MOPAC internal coordinates of N, CA, C and O (Angstrom, degrees):
PM7 1SCF
backbone

  N    0.0000 0     0.00 0     0.00 0    0    0    0
  C    1.4545 1     0.00 0     0.00 0    1    0    0
  C    1.5505 1   106.06 1     0.00 0    2    1    0
  O    1.2310 1   121.26 1   -45.34 1    3    2    1
  N    1.3119 1   115.20 1   134.66 1    3    2    1
  C    1.4532 1   120.82 1   177.15 1    5    3    2
  C    1.5391 1   107.12 1  -110.15 1    6    5    3
  O    1.2310 1   121.31 1   -53.05 1    7    6    5
  N    1.3179 1   115.10 1   126.95 1    7    6    5
  C    1.4460 1   121.00 1  -176.99 1    9    7    6
  C    1.5495 1   113.69 1  -134.17 1   10    9    7
  O    1.2310 1   120.44 1  -147.30 1   11   10    9
  N    1.3059 1   116.76 1    32.70 1   11   10    9
  C    1.4647 1   119.24 1   174.37 1   13   11   10
  C    1.5074 1   112.64 1    66.62 1   14   13   11
  O    1.2310 1   120.12 1    54.08 1   15   14   13
  N    1.3036 1   117.37 1  -125.92 1   15   14   13
  C    1.4546 1   124.54 1  -171.94 1   17   15   14
  C    1.5340 1   113.94 1   -95.48 1   18   17   15
  O    1.2310 1   118.94 1  -150.47 1   19   18   17
  N    1.3472 1   119.63 1    29.53 1   19   18   17
  C    1.4148 1   122.24 1  -176.63 1   21   19   18
  C    1.5274 1   109.94 1   -63.86 1   22   21   19
  O    1.2310 1   121.73 1   -33.75 1   23   22   21
  N    1.3453 1   114.29 1   146.25 1   23   22   21
  C    1.4574 1   122.52 1   176.81 1   25   23   22
  C    1.5240 1   111.85 1   -93.05 1   26   25   23
  O    1.2310 1   119.99 1   148.17 1   27   26   25
  N    1.3786 1   117.62 1   -31.83 1   27   26   25
  C    1.3864 1   121.61 1   178.54 1   29   27   26
  C    1.5200 1   110.74 1  -150.39 1   30   29   27
  O    1.2310 1   120.37 1   -35.18 1   31   30   29
  N    1.3009 1   116.90 1   144.82 1   31   30   29
  C    1.5195 1   123.54 1   178.93 1   33   31   30
  C    1.5270 1   106.43 1  -141.01 1   34   33   31
  O    1.2310 1   121.03 1   -43.27 1   35   34   33
  N    1.3520 1   115.63 1   136.73 1   35   34   33
  C    1.4409 1   120.87 1   177.33 1   37   35   34
  C    1.5738 1   104.92 1  -141.87 1   38   37   35
  O    1.2310 1   122.84 1   -17.21 1   39   38   37
  N    1.3760 1   112.17 1   162.79 1   39   38   37
  C    1.4569 1   120.05 1   176.77 1   41   39   38
  C    1.4829 1   108.51 1  -109.37 1   42   41   39
  O    1.2310 1   119.97 1   -52.15 1   43   42   41
  N    1.3324 1   117.66 1   127.85 1   43   42   41
  C    1.4484 1   122.50 1   175.17 1   45   43   42
  C    1.5379 1   107.27 1  -119.78 1   46   45   43
  O    1.2310 1   120.04 1   -32.63 1   47   46   45
  N    1.3047 1   117.52 1   147.37 1   47   46   45
  C    1.4146 1   121.18 1   178.75 1   49   47   46
  C    1.5284 1   112.48 1  -175.03 1   50   49   47
  O    1.2310 1   122.63 1     2.18 1   51   50   49
  N    1.3402 1   112.57 1  -177.82 1   51   50   49
  C    1.4920 1   119.33 1   178.30 1   53   51   50
  C    1.5021 1   111.77 1   -63.47 1   54   53   51
  O    1.2310 1   119.90 1   156.21 1   55   54   53
  N    1.3119 1   117.79 1   -23.79 1   55   54   53
  C    1.4703 1   122.18 1  -179.42 1   57   55   54
  C    1.4951 1   115.22 1   -79.84 1   58   57   55
  O    1.2310 1   119.55 1   171.29 1   59   58   57
  N    1.3568 1   118.46 1    -8.71 1   59   58   57
  C    1.4724 1   122.08 1   175.29 1   61   59   58
  C    1.5138 1   112.36 1  -135.30 1   62   61   59
  O    1.2310 1   121.44 1  -155.18 1   63   62   61
  N    1.3124 1   114.84 1    24.82 1   63   62   61
  C    1.4667 1   120.37 1   177.15 1   65   63   62
  C    1.5088 1   114.57 1    59.62 1   66   65   63
  O    1.2310 1   121.34 1  -152.11 1   67   66   65
  N    1.3585 1   115.04 1    27.89 1   67   66   65
  C    1.4655 1   124.99 1   176.55 1   69   67   66
  C    1.5658 1   110.40 1    60.61 1   70   69   67
  O    1.2310 1   120.62 1  -149.55 1   71   70   69
  N    1.3179 1   116.41 1    30.45 1   71   70   69
  C    1.4323 1   121.38 1  -177.12 1   73   71   70
  C    1.5680 1   111.57 1   -95.81 1   74   73   71
  O    1.2310 1   119.74 1   -67.78 1   75   74   73
  N    1.3327 1   118.11 1   112.22 1   75   74   73
  C    1.5026 1   120.57 1  -176.02 1   77   75   74
  C    1.5395 1   113.38 1   -67.47 1   78   77   75
  O    1.2310 1   119.55 1   166.59 1   79   78   77
  N    1.2826 1   118.47 1   -13.41 1   79   78   77
  C    1.4838 1   118.14 1   177.41 1   81   79   78
  C    1.5061 1   115.05 1   -84.50 1   82   81   79
  O    1.2310 1   120.91 1   166.13 1   83   82   81
  N    1.3352 1   115.87 1   -13.87 1   83   82   81
  C    1.5070 1   119.34 1  -175.51 1   85   83   82
  C    1.5216 1   112.13 1   -73.92 1   86   85   83
  O    1.2310 1   120.03 1   137.23 1   87   86   85
  N    1.3290 1   117.55 1   -42.77 1   87   86   85
  C    1.4705 1   121.36 1  -173.97 1   89   87   86
  C    1.5190 1   111.91 1  -128.83 1   90   89   87
  O    1.2310 1   119.82 1  -109.94 1   91   90   89
  N    1.3614 1   117.96 1    70.06 1   91   90   89
  C    1.4048 1   118.61 1   171.41 1   93   91   90
  C    1.5258 1   111.40 1   -69.87 1   94   93   91
  O    1.2310 1   120.42 1   -31.35 1   95   94   93
  N    1.3416 1   116.81 1   148.65 1   95   94   93
  C    1.4663 1   119.86 1  -179.10 1   97   95   94
  C    1.5338 1   107.85 1  -102.53 1   98   97   95
  O    1.2310 1   121.06 1   -27.00 1   99   98   97
  N    1.3328 1   115.57 1   153.00 1   99   98   97
  C    1.4604 1   120.64 1   177.13 1  101   99   98
  C    1.5290 1   109.47 1  -112.23 1  102  101   99
  O    1.2310 1   120.51 1   -34.47 1  103  102  101
  N    1.3152 1   116.62 1   145.53 1  103  102  101
  C    1.4189 1   122.76 1  -177.79 1  105  103  102
  C    1.5057 1   109.23 1   -93.29 1  106  105  103
  O    1.2310 1   121.13 1   -53.49 1  107  106  105
  N    1.3287 1   115.44 1   126.51 1  107  106  105
  C    1.5081 1   119.64 1   175.76 1  109  107  106
  C    1.5093 1   113.89 1   -84.24 1  110  109  107
  O    1.2310 1   121.19 1    -8.17 1  111  110  109
  N    1.3059 1   115.33 1   171.83 1  111  110  109
  C    1.4436 1   119.29 1  -178.19 1  113  111  110
  C    1.5355 1   110.62 1   -63.60 1  114  113  111
  O    1.2310 1   118.94 1   158.28 1  115  114  113
  N    1.2935 1   119.62 1   -21.72 1  115  114  113
  C    1.4754 1   121.70 1   176.72 1  117  115  114
  C    1.5263 1   112.34 1   -82.13 1  118  117  115
  O    1.2310 1   120.02 1   179.51 1  119  118  117
  N    1.3373 1   117.56 1    -0.49 1  119  118  117
  C    1.4597 1   121.31 1   177.44 1  121  119  118
  C    1.5298 1   114.60 1    91.27 1  122  121  119
  O    1.2310 1   120.11 1   171.54 1  123  122  121
  N    1.3439 1   117.40 1    -8.46 1  123  122  121
  C    1.4534 1   119.90 1   178.36 1  125  123  122
  C    1.5119 1   112.97 1   -81.59 1  126  125  123
  O    1.2310 1   120.42 1   -37.07 1  127  126  125
  N    1.3029 1   116.79 1   142.93 1  127  126  125
  C    1.4640 1   123.21 1   177.74 1  129  127  126
  C    1.5239 1   108.24 1   -93.92 1  130  129  127
  O    1.2310 1   120.24 1   -42.93 1  131  130  129
  N    1.3496 1   117.15 1   137.07 1  131  130  129
  C    1.4379 1   121.72 1  -175.26 1  133  131  130
  C    1.5119 1   111.52 1  -143.17 1  134  133  131
  O    1.2310 1   121.07 1   -25.48 1  135  134  133
  N    1.3274 1   115.55 1   154.52 1  135  134  133
  C    1.4339 1   125.46 1   174.56 1  137  135  134
  C    1.4815 1   109.00 1  -154.85 1  138  137  135
  O    1.2310 1   120.71 1   -38.86 1  139  138  137
  N    1.3713 1   116.25 1   141.14 1  139  138  137
  C    1.4435 1   120.75 1   174.65 1  141  139  138
  C    1.5146 1   106.91 1  -102.15 1  142  141  139
  O    1.2310 1   120.87 1   -60.88 1  143  142  141
  N    1.3493 1   115.94 1   119.12 1  143  142  141
  C    1.4894 1   120.53 1  -175.33 1  145  143  142
  C    1.5066 1   108.19 1  -129.58 1  146  145  143
  O    1.2310 1   119.65 1   -68.66 1  147  146  145
  N    1.3173 1   118.27 1   111.34 1  147  146  145
  C    1.4879 1   118.93 1   171.19 1  149  147  146
  C    1.5084 1   110.51 1   -68.92 1  150  149  147
  O    1.2310 1   121.25 1   -54.06 1  151  150  149
  N    1.3350 1   115.22 1   125.94 1  151  150  149
  C    1.4716 1   121.74 1  -179.68 1  153  151  150
  C    1.5060 1   112.95 1  -126.37 1  154  153  151
  O    1.2310 1   120.10 1   -41.55 1  155  154  153
  N    1.2546 1   117.41 1   138.45 1  155  154  153
  C    1.5045 1   122.50 1  -177.94 1  157  155  154
  C    1.5315 1   109.06 1   -71.33 1  158  157  155
  O    1.2310 1   121.82 1   -23.14 1  159  158  157
  N    1.3164 1   114.13 1   156.86 1  159  158  157
  C    1.4486 1   120.95 1   176.25 1  161  159  158
  C    1.5050 1   111.96 1   -55.54 1  162  161  159
  O    1.2310 1   119.76 1   -32.29 1  163  162  161
  N    1.3249 1   118.07 1   147.71 1  163  162  161
  C    1.3993 1   121.53 1   179.21 1  165  163  162
  C    1.5224 1   114.56 1   128.78 1  166  165  163
  O    1.2310 1   120.20 1     8.52 1  167  166  165
  N    1.3006 1   117.21 1  -171.48 1  167  166  165
  C    1.4575 1   123.64 1   174.11 1  169  167  166
  C    1.4829 1   111.65 1  -101.43 1  170  169  167
  O    1.2310 1   121.04 1   -45.53 1  171  170  169
  N    1.3234 1   115.61 1   134.47 1  171  170  169
  C    1.4793 1   120.47 1  -173.45 1  173  171  170
  C    1.5092 1   108.52 1  -129.98 1  174  173  171
  O    1.2310 1   121.53 1   -31.48 1  175  174  173
  N    1.3471 1   114.68 1   148.52 1  175  174  173
  C    1.4527 1   122.48 1   170.69 1  177  175  174
  C    1.5343 1   110.38 1  -104.57 1  178  177  175
  O    1.2310 1   120.43 1   -37.11 1  179  178  177
  N    1.3330 1   116.78 1   142.89 1  179  178  177
  C    1.4542 1   119.52 1  -177.90 1  181  179  178
  C    1.4993 1   111.74 1  -161.25 1  182  181  179
  O    1.2310 1   120.24 1   -14.49 1  183  182  181
  N    1.2565 1   117.14 1   165.51 1  183  182  181
  C    1.4654 1   128.15 1   174.81 1  185  183  182
  C    1.5198 1   108.48 1  -144.91 1  186  185  183
  O    1.2310 1   122.35 1   -23.39 1  187  186  185
  N    1.3791 1   113.10 1   156.61 1  187  186  185
  C    1.4653 1   119.61 1   166.87 1  189  187  186
  C    1.5378 1   106.16 1   -93.21 1  190  189  187
  O    1.2310 1   121.13 1   -34.48 1  191  190  189
  N    1.3030 1   115.45 1   145.52 1  191  190  189
  C    1.4879 1   120.70 1   168.98 1  193  191  190
  C    1.4909 1   106.94 1  -109.77 1  194  193  191
  O    1.2310 1   121.38 1   -72.20 1  195  194  193
  N    1.4008 1   114.96 1   107.80 1  195  194  193
  C    1.4444 1   119.01 1   179.86 1  197  195  194
  C    1.4989 1   108.27 1  -106.81 1  198  197  195
  O    1.2310 1   122.03 1   -67.39 1  199  198  197
  N    1.3297 1   113.72 1   112.61 1  199  198  197
  C    1.4703 1   123.17 1  -173.59 1  201  199  198
  C    1.5727 1   109.07 1    50.69 1  202  201  199
  O    1.2310 1   121.53 1  -137.29 1  203  202  201
  N    1.3167 1   114.68 1    42.71 1  203  202  201
  C    1.4651 1   120.83 1   175.65 1  205  203  202
  C    1.5309 1   115.33 1    84.60 1  206  205  203
  O    1.2310 1   120.56 1   173.92 1  207  206  205
  N    1.3828 1   116.53 1    -6.08 1  207  206  205
  C    1.4772 1   119.29 1  -179.08 1  209  207  206
  C    1.5596 1   110.55 1   -97.47 1  210  209  207
  O    1.2310 1   120.25 1   -53.75 1  211  210  209
  N    1.3087 1   117.13 1   126.25 1  211  210  209
  C    1.4714 1   119.94 1   177.62 1  213  211  210
  C    1.5214 1   109.79 1   -62.92 1  214  213  211
  O    1.2310 1   121.42 1   -46.93 1  215  214  213
  N    1.3429 1   114.90 1   133.07 1  215  214  213
  C    1.4487 1   122.34 1  -174.27 1  217  215  214
  C    1.5213 1   111.84 1  -136.55 1  218  217  215
  O    1.2310 1   119.85 1   -52.61 1  219  218  217
  N    1.3002 1   117.89 1   127.39 1  219  218  217
  C    1.4773 1   119.67 1   176.55 1  221  219  218
  C    1.5659 1   109.12 1   -70.05 1  222  221  219
  O    1.2310 1   122.39 1   -26.01 1  223  222  221
  N    1.2969 1   113.02 1   153.99 1  223  222  221
  C    1.4733 1   122.38 1   176.97 1  225  223  222
  C    1.5344 1   107.65 1   -89.28 1  226  225  223
  O    1.2310 1   119.99 1   -64.55 1  227  226  225
  N    1.3335 1   117.63 1   115.45 1  227  226  225
  C    1.4506 1   122.47 1  -178.33 1  229  227  226
  C    1.5835 1   112.54 1   -67.05 1  230  229  227
  O    1.2310 1   121.97 1   166.01 1  231  230  229
  N    1.3397 1   113.83 1   -13.99 1  231  230  229
  C    1.4727 1   117.83 1  -179.51 1  233  231  230
  C    1.5312 1   110.96 1  -112.02 1  234  233  231
  O    1.2310 1   118.95 1  -159.29 1  235  234  233
  N    1.3059 1   119.61 1    20.71 1  235  234  233
  C    1.4711 1   123.02 1  -179.76 1  237  235  234
  C    1.5265 1   110.62 1   -71.04 1  238  237  235
  O    1.2310 1   120.53 1   -10.09 1  239  238  237
  N    1.3323 1   116.60 1   169.91 1  239  238  237
  C    1.4392 1   123.59 1   176.41 1  241  239  238
  C    1.5567 1   111.87 1   -75.49 1  242  241  239
  O    1.2310 1   120.89 1   167.51 1  243  242  241
  N    1.2935 1   115.89 1   -12.49 1  243  242  241
  C    1.4442 1   119.70 1   178.82 1  245  243  242
  C    1.5423 1   109.11 1   165.48 1  246  245  243
  O    1.2310 1   122.40 1     4.86 1  247  246  245
  N    1.3530 1   113.01 1  -175.14 1  247  246  245
  C    1.4778 1   118.13 1   179.91 1  249  247  246
  C    1.5193 1   106.93 1  -131.46 1  250  249  247
  O    1.2310 1   120.04 1   -37.69 1  251  250  249
  N    1.3230 1   117.54 1   142.31 1  251  250  249
  C    1.4253 1   124.04 1   179.34 1  253  251  250
  C    1.5545 1   107.87 1  -136.05 1  254  253  251
  O    1.2310 1   122.04 1     3.11 1  255  254  253
  N    1.2958 1   113.70 1  -176.89 1  255  254  253
  C    1.4907 1   119.25 1   174.49 1  257  255  254
  C    1.5232 1   108.69 1  -120.34 1  258  257  255
  O    1.2310 1   121.46 1   -44.82 1  259  258  257
  N    1.3056 1   114.82 1   135.18 1  259  258  257
  C    1.4730 1   120.50 1   179.72 1  261  259  258
  C    1.5399 1   109.76 1   -80.22 1  262  261  259
  O    1.2310 1   121.53 1     4.40 1  263  262  261
  N    1.3087 1   114.67 1  -175.60 1  263  262  261
  C    1.5206 1   120.53 1  -178.06 1  265  263  262
  C    1.5206 1   111.52 1   -63.20 1  266  265  263
  O    1.2310 1   119.81 1   162.02 1  267  266  265
  N    1.3532 1   117.96 1   -17.98 1  267  266  265
  C    1.4713 1   118.72 1   177.10 1  269  267  266
  C    1.5203 1   112.06 1  -100.61 1  270  269  267
  O    1.2310 1   120.57 1  -164.94 1  271  270  269
  N    1.3607 1   116.52 1    15.06 1  271  270  269
  C    1.4604 1   124.55 1   177.43 1  273  271  270
  C    1.5543 1   111.91 1    65.54 1  274  273  271
  O    1.2310 1   120.61 1  -152.58 1  275  274  273
  N    1.3215 1   116.43 1    27.42 1  275  274  273
  C    1.4341 1   123.26 1   177.17 1  277  275  274
  C    1.5819 1   108.33 1   -96.68 1  278  277  275
  O    1.2310 1   120.90 1   -38.20 1  279  278  277
  N    1.3046 1   115.89 1   141.80 1  279  278  277
  C    1.4633 1   118.44 1   174.24 1  281  279  278
  C    1.4955 1   113.29 1   -66.98 1  282  281  279
  O    1.2310 1   121.23 1   -44.41 1  283  282  281
  N    1.3283 1   115.25 1   135.59 1  283  282  281
  C    1.4639 1   122.05 1   177.04 1  285  283  282
  C    1.5149 1   108.28 1  -135.26 1  286  285  283
  O    1.2310 1   119.70 1   -24.20 1  287  286  285
  N    1.3399 1   118.17 1   155.80 1  287  286  285
  C    1.4446 1   123.79 1   175.34 1  289  287  286
  C    1.5168 1   109.36 1   -80.72 1  290  289  287
  O    1.2310 1   120.11 1   -27.05 1  291  290  289
  N    1.3218 1   117.39 1   152.95 1  291  290  289
  C    1.4796 1   122.35 1   179.62 1  293  291  290
  C    1.5480 1   108.79 1  -116.19 1  294  293  291
  O    1.2310 1   120.15 1   -37.70 1  295  294  293
  N    1.3078 1   117.32 1   142.30 1  295  294  293
  C    1.4072 1   125.63 1   173.99 1  297  295  294
  C    1.5175 1   109.01 1  -130.28 1  298  297  295
  O    1.2310 1   120.75 1   -49.73 1  299  298  297
  N    1.3397 1   116.18 1   130.27 1  299  298  297
  C    1.4841 1   119.39 1   173.69 1  301  299  298
  C    1.5447 1   107.82 1  -109.19 1  302  301  299
  O    1.2310 1   121.30 1   -56.45 1  303  302  301
  N    1.2877 1   115.12 1   123.55 1  303  302  301
  C    1.4957 1   121.30 1  -179.49 1  305  303  302
  C    1.4904 1   107.96 1  -114.39 1  306  305  303
  O    1.2310 1   119.98 1   -55.13 1  307  306  305
  N    1.3513 1   117.65 1   124.87 1  307  306  305
  C    1.4619 1   121.54 1   178.10 1  309  307  306
  C    1.4766 1   111.69 1  -119.98 1  310  309  307
  O    1.2310 1   120.10 1   180.00 1  311  310  309

């Protein structure tokens, strides 16, 4: 994920109880932020936290709304 001049990026979702401390991303020399996250089969909701701001994934499998009617990214794992 490329996010310009971000200082920190993490992944939050139903697979980590929406906890930003669980999956922080690291920035590579190419400027992209990455994380390796083992995820169980099924459909999952998630967001990126870019400098603390919830951000949808432009490359997600889709967009849904969570229980608070907020937009979240969707991931299908098979």
